[in-house]
MDAnalysis code that builds the backbone (N, CA, C; Angstrom):
import MDAnalysis as mda
import numpy as np

u = mda.Universe.empty(627, n_residues=209, atom_resindex=np.repeat(np.arange(209), 3), trajectory=True)
u.add_TopologyAttr("name", ["N", "CA", "C"] * 209)
u.add_TopologyAttr("resid", np.arange(1, 210))
u.add_TopologyAttr("resname", ["UNK", "UNK", "UNK", "UNK", "UNK", "UNK", "UNK", "UNK", "UNK", "UNK", "UNK", "UNK", "UNK", "UNK", "UNK", "UNK", "UNK", "UNK", "UNK", "UNK", "UNK", "UNK", "UNK", "UNK", "UNK", "UNK", "UNK", "UNK", "UNK", "UNK", "UNK", "UNK", "UNK", "UNK", "UNK", "UNK", "UNK", "UNK", "UNK", "UNK", "UNK", "UNK", "UNK", "UNK", "UNK", "UNK", "UNK", "UNK", "UNK", "UNK", "UNK", "UNK", "UNK", "UNK", "UNK", "UNK", "UNK", "UNK", "UNK", "UNK", "UNK", "UNK", "UNK", "UNK", "UNK", "UNK", "UNK", "UNK", "UNK", "UNK", "UNK", "UNK", "UNK", "UNK", "UNK", "UNK", "UNK", "UNK", "UNK", "UNK", "UNK", "UNK", "UNK", "UNK", "UNK", "UNK", "UNK", "UNK", "UNK", "UNK", "UNK", "UNK", "UNK", "UNK", "UNK", "UNK", "UNK", "UNK", "UNK", "UNK", "UNK", "UNK", "UNK", "UNK", "UNK", "UNK", "UNK", "UNK", "UNK", "UNK", "UNK", "UNK", "UNK", "UNK", "UNK", "UNK", "UNK", "UNK", "UNK", "UNK", "UNK", "UNK", "UNK", "UNK", "UNK", "UNK", "UNK", "UNK", "UNK", "UNK", "UNK", "UNK", "UNK", "UNK", "UNK", "UNK", "UNK", "UNK", "UNK", "UNK", "UNK", "UNK", "UNK", "UNK", "UNK", "UNK", "UNK", "UNK", "UNK", "UNK", "UNK", "UNK", "UNK", "UNK", "UNK", "UNK", "UNK", "UNK", "UNK", "UNK", "UNK", "UNK", "UNK", "UNK", "UNK", "UNK", "UNK", "UNK", "UNK", "UNK", "UNK", "UNK", "UNK", "UNK", "UNK", "UNK", "UNK", "UNK", "UNK", "UNK", "UNK", "UNK", "UNK", "UNK", "UNK", "UNK", "UNK", "UNK", "UNK", "UNK", "UNK", "UNK", "UNK", "UNK", "UNK", "UNK", "UNK", "UNK", "UNK", "UNK", "UNK", "UNK", "UNK", "UNK", "UNK", "UNK", "UNK", "UNK", "UNK"])
u.atoms.positions = np.array([
    [121.757, 53.944, 18.244],
    [121.777, 53.650, 16.817],
    [120.393, 53.845, 16.215],
    [120.341, 54.511, 15.074],
    [119.082, 54.740, 14.373],
    [119.234, 54.284, 12.924],
    [118.196, 53.653, 12.399],
    [118.232, 53.158, 11.030],
    [117.231, 53.912, 10.169],
    [117.716, 54.822, 9.352],
    [116.966, 55.490, 8.287],
    [115.939, 56.512, 8.763],
    [115.617, 56.564, 10.049],
    [114.655, 57.550, 10.546],
    [114.963, 57.831, 12.013],
    [114.891, 59.106, 12.399],
    [115.224, 59.486, 13.772],
    [114.536, 60.791, 14.125],
    [114.475, 61.080, 15.413],
    [113.974, 62.362, 15.909],
    [115.107, 63.070, 16.639],
    [115.225, 64.376, 16.387],
    [116.295, 65.171, 16.980],
    [115.683, 66.266, 17.841],
    [116.198, 66.449, 19.044],
    [115.728, 67.513, 19.924],
    [115.981, 68.861, 19.252],
    [114.924, 69.676, 19.104],
    [115.076, 70.925, 18.348],
    [115.846, 72.000, 19.104],
    [116.152, 71.764, 20.378],
    [116.941, 72.726, 21.144],
    [118.401, 72.300, 21.261],
    [118.616, 71.009, 21.507],
    [119.979, 70.531, 21.752],
    [120.617, 69.876, 20.537],
    [119.782, 69.426, 19.591],
    [120.312, 68.698, 18.450],
    [120.622, 67.246, 18.743],
    [120.324, 66.801, 19.974],
    [120.578, 65.417, 20.357],
    [119.473, 64.498, 19.844],
    [119.852, 63.268, 19.525],
    [118.878, 62.264, 19.099],
    [118.026, 61.847, 20.292],
    [116.702, 61.775, 20.099],
    [115.789, 61.393, 21.179],
    [115.602, 59.878, 21.209],
    [114.779, 59.414, 22.166],
    [114.494, 57.978, 22.287],
    [113.530, 57.483, 21.216],
    [112.888, 58.382, 20.517],
    [111.915, 58.031, 19.467],
    [112.624, 57.241, 18.378],
    [112.173, 56.010, 18.115],
    [112.957, 55.141, 17.234],
    [112.095, 54.099, 16.526],
    [111.460, 54.447, 15.405],
    [110.659, 53.469, 14.657],
    [111.491, 52.383, 13.970],
    [112.770, 52.680, 13.652],
    [113.685, 51.650, 13.171],
    [113.218, 50.988, 11.878],
    [113.455, 51.640, 10.750],
    [113.109, 51.070, 9.441],
    [114.227, 50.156, 8.949],
    [113.858, 49.183, 8.103],
    [114.869, 48.244, 7.608],
    [115.499, 48.685, 6.293],
    [114.946, 49.713, 5.663],
    [115.499, 50.253, 4.421],
    [115.180, 51.745, 4.356],
    [115.711, 52.464, 3.369],
    [115.607, 53.926, 3.370],
    [114.197, 54.494, 3.452],
    [114.086, 55.592, 4.206],
    [112.887, 56.431, 4.256],
    [113.176, 57.658, 3.400],
    [112.360, 57.894, 2.390],
    [112.618, 58.978, 1.436],
    [111.846, 60.252, 1.719],
    [110.694, 60.130, 2.370],
    [109.836, 61.299, 2.557],
    [109.015, 61.147, 3.825],
    [108.787, 62.267, 4.514],
    [108.014, 62.286, 5.759],
    [107.041, 63.454, 5.707],
    [105.814, 63.215, 6.117],
    [104.813, 64.276, 6.187],
    [104.108, 64.202, 7.532],
    [103.996, 65.341, 8.211],
    [103.345, 65.399, 9.514],
    [101.912, 65.887, 9.381],
    [101.016, 65.193, 10.071],
    [99.611, 65.592, 10.115],
    [99.177, 65.663, 11.574],
    [99.818, 66.545, 12.326],
    [99.508, 66.661, 13.742],
    [100.044, 65.485, 14.531],
    [99.173, 64.567, 14.918],
    [99.568, 63.427, 15.742],
    [100.149, 62.281, 14.931],
    [100.072, 62.365, 13.615],
    [100.497, 61.254, 12.762],
    [101.589, 61.687, 11.793],
    [102.582, 60.812, 11.621],
    [103.605, 60.995, 10.598],
    [103.392, 59.948, 9.511],
    [103.291, 60.393, 8.266],
    [103.220, 59.476, 7.138],
    [104.610, 59.406, 6.519],
    [105.148, 58.195, 6.405],
    [106.504, 58.019, 5.897],
    [106.479, 57.111, 4.674],
    [107.281, 57.469, 3.689],
    [107.375, 56.674, 2.473],
    [108.820, 56.373, 2.142],
    [109.058, 55.239, 1.513],
    [110.414, 54.868, 1.149],
    [110.441, 53.542, 0.433],
    [111.503, 52.773, 0.692],
    [111.641, 51.450, 0.078],
    [111.747, 50.358, 1.133],
    [111.257, 50.638, 2.323],
    [111.335, 49.683, 3.433],
    [110.247, 48.613, 3.324],
    [110.496, 47.480, 3.977],
    [109.502, 46.415, 4.124],
    [109.001, 46.311, 5.555],
    [109.779, 46.889, 6.484],
    [109.415, 46.825, 7.897],
    [109.788, 48.135, 8.572],
    [108.913, 48.597, 9.464],
    [109.192, 49.799, 10.247],
    [108.440, 49.688, 11.567],
    [109.083, 50.084, 12.653],
    [108.452, 49.983, 13.964],
    [108.110, 48.560, 14.364],
    [108.850, 47.591, 13.833],
    [108.586, 46.195, 14.152],
    [107.392, 45.598, 13.441],
    [106.799, 46.348, 12.495],
    [105.623, 45.876, 11.763],
    [105.934, 45.782, 10.267],
    [105.281, 44.858, 9.611],
    [105.434, 44.743, 8.163],
    [104.656, 45.856, 7.467],
    [105.374, 46.726, 6.803],
    [104.774, 47.786, 6.006],
    [105.600, 47.921, 4.735],
    [104.947, 47.944, 3.608],
    [105.659, 47.976, 2.333],
    [105.657, 49.385, 1.750],
    [106.752, 50.091, 1.999],
    [107.031, 51.388, 1.363],
    [106.248, 52.568, 1.923],
    [105.151, 52.322, 2.650],
    [104.327, 53.417, 3.164],
    [103.756, 53.033, 4.521],
    [103.847, 53.961, 5.493],
    [103.345, 53.665, 6.837],
    [102.910, 54.943, 7.529],
    [102.089, 54.784, 8.560],
    [101.682, 55.891, 9.425],
    [102.207, 55.617, 10.826],
    [102.861, 56.616, 11.421],
    [103.450, 56.475, 12.746],
    [102.820, 57.461, 13.710],
    [102.716, 57.064, 14.967],
    [102.310, 57.981, 16.020],
    [103.462, 58.952, 16.267],
    [103.213, 60.248, 16.141],
    [104.283, 61.239, 16.278],
    [104.922, 61.215, 17.658],
    [104.130, 60.897, 18.685],
    [104.623, 60.962, 20.055],
    [105.556, 59.807, 20.398],
    [105.175, 58.587, 20.021],
    [105.951, 57.427, 20.454],
    [106.590, 56.628, 19.323],
    [106.295, 56.970, 18.075],
    [106.906, 56.275, 16.951],
    [106.295, 54.940, 16.604],
    [105.222, 54.560, 17.307],
    [104.590, 53.273, 17.023],
    [103.801, 53.332, 15.718],
    [103.779, 52.213, 15.011],
    [103.053, 52.117, 13.754],
    [101.555, 52.016, 14.026],
    [100.751, 52.782, 13.298],
    [99.299, 52.722, 13.468],
    [98.722, 51.570, 12.646],
    [97.412, 51.392, 12.749],
    [96.747, 50.309, 12.017],
    [96.556, 50.618, 10.533],
    [96.744, 51.877, 10.144],
    [96.578, 52.262, 8.736],
    [97.654, 51.575, 7.906],
    [97.260, 50.771, 6.939],
    [98.252, 49.931, 6.271],
    [97.865, 49.552, 4.849],
    [98.130, 50.407, 3.865],
    [97.988, 49.978, 2.471],
    [98.974, 48.842, 2.185],
    [98.581, 47.883, 1.371],
    [99.419, 46.710, 1.135],
    [99.948, 46.668, -0.296],
    [101.025, 45.905, -0.439],
    [101.545, 45.541, -1.762],
    [101.877, 46.747, -2.635],
    [102.643, 47.661, -2.079],
    [103.120, 48.793, -2.872],
    [104.526, 48.463, -3.361],
    [104.673, 48.304, -4.637],
    [105.976, 47.947, -5.201],
    [106.435, 49.061, -6.141],
    [107.660, 49.658, -5.932],
    [108.562, 49.214, -4.882],
    [109.045, 50.390, -4.029],
    [108.660, 51.624, -4.366],
    [109.266, 52.763, -3.683],
    [108.345, 53.982, -3.703],
    [108.207, 54.636, -2.533],
    [107.473, 55.899, -2.427],
    [108.490, 57.018, -2.234],
    [108.374, 58.078, -3.020],
    [109.349, 59.161, -2.954],
    [108.729, 60.520, -2.664],
    [107.413, 60.597, -2.624],
    [106.774, 61.883, -2.340],
    [105.409, 61.664, -1.714],
    [105.080, 62.499, -0.724],
    [103.774, 62.452, -0.064],
    [103.273, 63.879, 0.111],
    [102.030, 64.120, -0.259],
    [101.377, 65.408, -0.022],
    [99.982, 65.129, 0.508],
    [99.557, 65.877, 1.516],
    [98.239, 65.687, 2.123],
    [97.325, 66.851, 1.784],
    [96.099, 66.538, 1.370],
    [95.054, 67.532, 1.138],
    [93.761, 67.003, 1.729],
    [93.339, 67.591, 2.848],
    [92.154, 67.083, 3.535],
    [92.399, 65.678, 4.043],
    [91.573, 64.731, 3.610],
    [91.763, 63.328, 3.992],
    [92.433, 62.523, 2.887],
    [92.869, 63.200, 1.837],
    [93.479, 62.520, 0.700],
    [95.003, 62.613, 0.782],
    [95.650, 61.451, 0.686],
    [97.101, 61.381, 0.704],
    [97.591, 61.077, -0.712],
    [98.290, 62.037, -1.304],
    [98.812, 61.888, -2.662],
    [100.224, 61.308, -2.570],
    [100.458, 60.186, -3.236],
    [101.774, 59.562, -3.184],
    [102.346, 59.435, -4.589],
    [103.663, 59.608, -4.683],
    [104.357, 59.459, -5.951],
    [105.622, 58.652, -5.765],
    [106.026, 57.930, -6.795],
    [107.244, 57.138, -6.717],
    [107.355, 56.174, -7.866],
    [107.631, 54.908, -7.543],
    [107.751, 53.856, -8.550],
    [106.933, 52.659, -8.086],
    [105.732, 52.497, -8.608],
    [104.878, 51.375, -8.216],
    [103.750, 51.225, -9.230],
    [103.148, 50.045, -9.259],
    [101.989, 49.823, -10.127],
    [100.910, 48.992, -9.449],
    [101.054, 48.753, -8.131],
    [100.146, 47.862, -7.424],
    [99.944, 48.355, -6.001],
    [98.694, 48.600, -5.614],
    [98.353, 48.963, -4.238],
    [97.136, 48.152, -3.826],
    [97.229, 47.494, -2.667],
    [96.104, 46.686, -2.177],
    [95.606, 45.691, -3.228],
    [96.552, 45.139, -3.986],
    [96.257, 44.169, -5.046],
    [95.378, 44.766, -6.153],
    [95.363, 46.084, -6.232],
    [94.695, 46.771, -7.345],
    [95.781, 47.226, -8.313],
    [95.775, 46.686, -9.518],
    [96.803, 47.011, -10.491],
    [96.342, 48.149, -11.406],
    [97.261, 48.632, -12.216],
    [96.932, 49.669, -13.176],
    [97.474, 51.028, -12.795],
    [98.044, 51.146, -11.566],
    [98.656, 52.409, -11.178],
    [100.000, 52.542, -11.870],
    [100.390, 53.758, -12.131],
    [101.685, 53.990, -12.750],
    [102.357, 55.160, -12.062],
    [102.891, 54.869, -10.888],
    [103.745, 55.797, -10.145],
    [103.019, 56.917, -9.413],
    [101.699, 56.938, -9.439],
    [100.960, 58.012, -8.772],
    [99.611, 57.480, -8.308],
    [99.225, 57.815, -7.075],
    [97.926, 57.366, -6.573],
    [97.463, 58.278, -5.449],
    [96.182, 58.190, -5.118],
    [95.593, 58.952, -4.022],
    [94.932, 57.973, -3.060],
    [95.286, 58.075, -1.777],
    [94.727, 57.211, -0.745],
    [93.906, 58.036, 0.230],
    [93.005, 57.379, 0.947],
    [92.230, 58.027, 1.999],
    [92.876, 57.703, 3.340],
    [93.167, 58.717, 4.163],
    [93.852, 58.474, 5.430],
    [92.940, 57.870, 6.485],
    [91.623, 57.837, 6.227],
    [90.698, 57.243, 7.191],
    [90.510, 55.746, 6.974],
    [90.965, 55.232, 5.844],
    [90.960, 53.792, 5.591],
    [92.109, 53.497, 4.643],
    [92.182, 52.292, 4.128],
    [93.286, 51.943, 3.233],
    [92.823, 51.800, 1.792],
    [91.634, 52.318, 1.498],
    [91.117, 52.209, 0.140],
    [91.806, 53.201, -0.783],
    [92.015, 52.787, -1.994],
    [92.546, 53.675, -3.020],
    [91.381, 54.440, -3.606],
    [91.399, 55.760, -3.474],
    [90.253, 56.552, -3.911],
    [90.342, 56.978, -5.371],
    [91.544, 57.173, -5.890],
    [91.720, 57.637, -7.267],
    [93.071, 57.169, -7.780],
    [93.176, 56.949, -9.060],
    [94.475, 56.672, -9.676],
    [94.637, 57.536, -10.910],
    [95.856, 57.713, -11.310],
    [96.143, 58.503, -12.507],
    [97.311, 57.867, -13.238],
    [97.159, 57.662, -14.539],
    [98.229, 57.065, -15.328],
    [99.404, 58.030, -15.452],
    [100.577, 57.478, -15.314],
    [101.790, 58.266, -15.516],
    [102.911, 57.292, -15.832],
    [103.527, 57.440, -16.971],
    [104.507, 56.460, -17.420],
    [105.889, 56.686, -16.834],
    [106.088, 57.804, -16.130],
    [107.404, 58.112, -15.615],
    [107.436, 57.990, -14.102],
    [108.617, 57.740, -13.582],
    [108.838, 57.785, -12.144],
    [108.543, 59.193, -11.643],
    [107.876, 59.289, -10.500],
    [107.558, 60.593, -9.913],
    [108.429, 60.806, -8.683],
    [109.295, 61.817, -8.711],
    [110.135, 62.134, -7.568],
    [109.399, 63.001, -6.560],
    [108.460, 63.781, -7.023],
    [107.629, 64.561, -6.109],
    [106.353, 64.926, -6.834],
    [105.245, 64.933, -6.114],
    [103.992, 65.296, -6.746],
    [104.043, 66.757, -7.159],
    [103.200, 67.143, -8.082],
    [103.257, 68.484, -8.655],
    [102.385, 69.484, -7.907],
    [101.949, 69.112, -6.713],
    [101.120, 70.032, -5.937],
    [101.971, 71.161, -5.381],
    [102.981, 70.806, -4.646],
    [103.901, 71.794, -4.088],
    [105.259, 71.137, -3.929],
    [106.052, 71.111, -4.963],
    [107.371, 70.491, -4.919],
    [108.340, 71.471, -4.265],
    [108.833, 71.163, -3.049],
    [109.682, 72.121, -2.352],
    [111.067, 71.539, -2.096],
    [112.049, 72.416, -2.147],
    [113.426, 72.056, -1.879],
    [114.035, 73.182, -1.053],
    [114.858, 72.823, -0.081],
    [115.441, 73.815, 0.813],
    [116.960, 73.797, 0.672],
    [117.552, 74.964, 0.452],
    [119.002, 75.094, 0.468],
    [119.379, 76.164, 1.484],
    [120.526, 75.992, 2.129],
    [120.953, 76.912, 3.180],
    [122.147, 77.729, 2.696],
    [122.094, 79.041, 2.948],
    [123.204, 79.918, 2.623],
    [123.331, 80.942, 3.737],
    [124.436, 80.895, 4.472],
    [124.653, 81.796, 5.592],
    [123.481, 81.694, 6.566],
    [122.826, 82.804, 6.867],
    [121.692, 82.800, 7.795],
    [120.356, 82.794, 7.075],
    [120.344, 82.298, 5.862],
    [119.095, 82.243, 5.099],
    [118.827, 80.827, 4.598],
    [117.540, 80.504, 4.515],
    [117.100, 79.311, 3.811],
    [116.435, 79.757, 2.521],
    [116.825, 79.181, 1.420],
    [116.164, 79.449, 0.148],
    [115.161, 78.340, -0.128],
    [113.897, 78.698, -0.224],
    [112.826, 77.733, -0.437],
    [112.490, 77.707, -1.925],
    [112.799, 76.608, -2.588],
    [112.538, 76.437, -4.019],
    [111.265, 75.612, -4.185],
    [110.368, 76.036, -5.049],
    [109.148, 75.258, -5.277],
    [108.527, 75.638, -6.616],
    [107.605, 74.800, -7.051],
    [106.859, 75.040, -8.289],
    [105.367, 75.031, -7.991],
    [104.631, 75.949, -8.581],
    [103.168, 75.865, -8.542],
    [102.645, 75.891, -9.975],
    [101.690, 75.023, -10.251],
    [101.236, 74.839, -11.627],
    [100.185, 75.852, -12.058],
    [99.504, 76.460, -11.094],
    [98.483, 77.454, -11.426],
    [98.669, 78.666, -10.526],
    [98.145, 79.807, -10.942],
    [98.185, 80.991, -10.092],
    [97.365, 80.727, -8.842],
    [97.971, 80.930, -7.676],
    [97.269, 80.611, -6.434],
    [97.919, 81.318, -5.254],
    [97.170, 81.510, -4.155],
    [97.758, 82.054, -2.935],
    [98.764, 81.056, -2.362],
    [99.934, 81.548, -1.987],
    [100.982, 80.706, -1.420],
    [101.299, 81.201, -0.013],
    [101.226, 80.292, 0.954],
    [101.597, 80.610, 2.337],
    [102.811, 79.770, 2.707],
    [103.868, 80.438, 3.167],
    [105.097, 79.756, 3.554],
    [105.404, 80.089, 5.008],
    [105.568, 79.063, 5.837],
    [105.795, 79.287, 7.264],
    [106.800, 78.281, 7.808],
    [107.387, 78.625, 8.945],
    [108.304, 77.731, 9.649],
    [107.636, 77.260, 10.934],
    [107.663, 75.935, 11.168],
    [107.062, 75.332, 12.355],
    [108.137, 74.629, 13.171],
    [107.910, 74.516, 14.483],
    [108.838, 73.745, 15.299],
    [108.513, 72.259, 15.204],
    [109.270, 71.429, 15.919],
    [109.138, 69.983, 15.797],
    [107.788, 69.493, 16.318],
    [107.134, 70.294, 17.192],
    [105.807, 69.932, 17.692],
    [104.690, 70.391, 16.765],
    [105.046, 71.083, 15.695],
    [104.051, 71.546, 14.737],
    [103.556, 72.961, 14.979],
    [104.089, 73.654, 16.000],
    [103.670, 75.029, 16.293],
    [104.268, 75.990, 15.263],
    [103.407, 76.850, 14.709],
    [103.892, 77.833, 13.737],
    [104.717, 78.898, 14.448],
    [105.937, 79.120, 13.962],
    [106.831, 80.103, 14.556],
    [106.796, 81.434, 13.816],
    [106.717, 81.376, 12.497],
    [106.685, 82.611, 11.712],
    [106.190, 82.323, 10.301],
    [105.366, 83.242, 9.779],
    [104.936, 83.183, 8.380],
    [105.817, 84.127, 7.569],
    [106.441, 83.614, 6.528],
    [107.386, 84.399, 5.733],
    [106.784, 84.899, 4.424],
    [105.706, 84.266, 3.989],
    [105.126, 84.644, 2.703],
    [103.642, 84.325, 2.716],
    [102.817, 85.273, 2.269],
    [101.367, 85.045, 2.204],
    [100.779, 85.949, 1.122],
    [100.924, 85.530, -0.121],
    [100.357, 86.289, -1.233],
    [100.257, 85.385, -2.462],
    [99.578, 85.864, -3.474],
    [99.348, 85.084, -4.689],
    [100.571, 85.137, -5.608],
    [100.921, 83.983, -6.175],
    [102.032, 83.897, -7.115],
    [101.552, 83.329, -8.443],
    [102.208, 83.757, -9.513],
    [101.918, 83.227, -10.840],
    [102.474, 81.808, -10.965],
    [102.010, 81.033, -11.948],
    [102.556, 79.687, -12.151],
    [104.043, 79.740, -12.483],
    [104.763, 78.690, -12.099],
    [106.176, 78.604, -12.435],
    [107.043, 78.248, -11.250],
    [108.352, 78.362, -11.456],
    [109.334, 78.069, -10.411],
    [109.607, 79.327, -9.593],
    [109.717, 79.166, -8.285],
    [109.921, 80.304, -7.389],
    [110.983, 79.969, -6.350],
    [111.644, 81.006, -5.857],
    [112.583, 80.878, -4.745],
    [112.265, 81.977, -3.745],
    [112.007, 81.598, -2.497],
    [111.728, 82.573, -1.442],
    [112.797, 82.428, -0.365],
    [113.624, 83.467, -0.139],
    [114.617, 83.402, 0.938],
    [113.979, 83.763, 2.278],
    [114.317, 83.037, 3.323],
    [113.810, 83.367, 4.656],
    [114.985, 83.495, 5.620],
    [114.908, 84.486, 6.496],
    [115.958, 84.765, 7.470],
    [115.783, 83.841, 8.672],
    [116.799, 83.035, 8.970],
    [116.710, 82.090, 10.089],
    [117.646, 82.467, 11.232],
    [118.196, 83.679, 11.196],
    [119.221, 84.062, 12.167],
    [118.709, 84.067, 13.605],
    [117.412, 84.284, 13.808],
    [116.886, 84.368, 15.177],
    [116.483, 83.009, 15.744],
    [116.573, 81.958, 14.923],
    [116.139, 80.636, 15.373],
    [117.325, 79.813, 15.871],
    [117.089, 79.072, 16.950],
    [118.133, 78.247, 17.542],
    [118.424, 77.025, 16.675],
    [119.563, 76.404, 16.917],
    [119.889, 75.174, 16.211],
    [118.866, 74.096, 16.554],
    [118.574, 73.238, 15.591],
    [117.628, 72.159, 15.848],
    [116.836, 71.802, 14.611],
    [115.774, 71.035, 14.833],
    [114.946, 70.521, 13.744],
    [113.676, 71.348, 13.612],
    [113.319, 71.700, 12.372],
    [112.124, 72.490, 12.087],
    [111.432, 71.917, 10.848],
    [110.235, 72.444, 10.586],
    [109.512, 72.073, 9.373],
    [109.181, 73.325, 8.569],
    [109.507, 73.305, 7.284],
    [109.031, 74.319, 6.355],
    [107.697, 73.829, 5.806],
    [106.640, 74.630, 5.976],
    [105.298, 74.243, 5.536],
    [104.860, 75.185, 4.422],
    [104.532, 74.614, 3.281],
    [104.117, 75.375, 2.111],
    [102.683, 75.004, 1.767],
    [101.804, 76.004, 1.730],
    [100.400, 75.759, 1.417],
    [100.021, 76.498, 0.136],
    [99.342, 75.793, -0.745],
    [98.825, 76.372, -1.981],
    [97.366, 75.978, -2.097],
    [96.477, 76.939, -1.831],
    [95.046, 76.661, -1.783],
    [94.798, 75.551, -0.759],
    [94.198, 74.429, -1.152],
    [93.902, 73.385, -0.167],
    [95.012, 72.341, -0.071],
    [96.103, 72.532, -0.807],
    [97.194, 71.570, -0.797],
    [98.295, 72.021, 0.156],
    [99.027, 71.045, 0.691],
    [100.086, 71.354, 1.641],
    [101.261, 70.405, 1.444],
    [102.472, 70.942, 1.522],
    [103.682, 70.126, 1.486],
    [104.565, 70.537, 2.654],
    [105.282, 69.565, 3.213],
    [106.114, 69.801, 4.391],
    [107.522, 69.281, 4.118],
    [108.528, 70.080, 4.473],
    [109.919, 69.665, 4.324],
    [110.644, 69.878, 5.645],
    [111.255, 68.819, 6.168],
    [112.021, 68.939, 7.414],
    [113.378, 69.582, 7.126],
    [113.811, 70.478, 8.025],
    [115.128, 71.096, 7.907],
    [115.807, 71.073, 9.268],
    [117.116, 70.936, 9.266],
    [117.901, 70.978, 10.499],
    [118.816, 72.188, 10.428],
    [118.674, 73.095, 11.390],
    [119.523, 74.285, 11.451],
    [120.732, 73.976, 12.317],
    [121.889, 74.411, 11.878],
    [123.105, 74.131, 12.625],
    [123.995, 75.362, 12.673],
])
């Protein structure tokens, strides 16, 4: 039994022993090599008290010591750029610092809030690289928006983070884009679509079946 978060073997599709066990929904996951940053509306994950945002060890699922406090009430998007973690959702309080309005930037090396930005609306995804994946036959359609003209790199990684293939590497104009990628040669299992725009990166998990 798994609650709101699980790991699937990328070859067999079977659920692994990895089990952080959240008490409420996990909305977004971002991988940074050895660490997974997860956001949602949970109060507890991996047996530890964490409010809406946590860092997990990718190998064993244990919660790390990184722990921003008092995030009310929901994280719905995470993007990593360098050591800065950009979060979006519905909240106005982090580490007892008020004045946030659904968007903030944290440092992954500590729990200090490095920057805030006013925003009166709920944020479903940050505007750095908003990506969505739809499947049609043997293709994945990668939908995303970029706000400025910039080089865009789109690649598929396996569950361990190894790059399997780069599908796109060129500059795109601002706006909404759709890039189809052929997945016919890849086995069933769990993968990550990684989208990079300049120094920003967004990751979306996909399961091929």
